[in-house]
C-alpha positions in Angstrom: 65.8 160.5 107.3 63.6 163.6 106.6 61.8 163.4 103.3 62.4 159.7 102.8 59.8 158.0 100.7 58.8 154.3 100.6 57.6 152.1 97.7 54.0 153.2 98.4 54.8 156.7 97.2 55.9 155.6 93.8 52.6 157.0 92.1 53.3 160.5 93.4 55.1 162.9 91.1 57.4 165.6 92.6 58.2 169.1 91.4 61.5 167.7 90.0 59.5 165.5 87.6 56.9 168.0 86.5 55.4 167.1 83.2 56.5 163.4 83.5 54.6 160.4 84.7 56.2 158.6 87.6 57.7 155.1 87.0 59.0 152.6 89.5 62.6 153.2 90.6 63.7 149.7 89.5 62.5 150.3 85.9 64.2 153.7 85.7 67.4 152.1 87.2 67.3 149.3 84.6 67.0 151.9 81.8 70.0 153.9 83.2 72.1 150.7 83.4 71.2 149.8 79.8 72.1 153.3 78.7 75.5 153.1 80.3 76.5 149.5 80.0 74.6 148.4 76.9 75.9 148.3 73.3 74.1 151.6 72.7 76.0 153.5 75.3 74.7 157.1 75.9 71.4 156.7 74.1 68.2 157.8 75.7 65.6 155.1 76.3 61.9 155.5 76.7 60.7 154.2 80.0 57.0 153.2 80.0 
């Protein structure tokens, strides 16, 4: 697939995330699941 990235690219920021530090996908996914399925549904969570 063109443009596919592997885990080694996790430290690279893209234009879509300008102004934000990159975080591992698993960490971002866990924050998303927590915001959707947790008792604080819809809240924004800081991912560090």
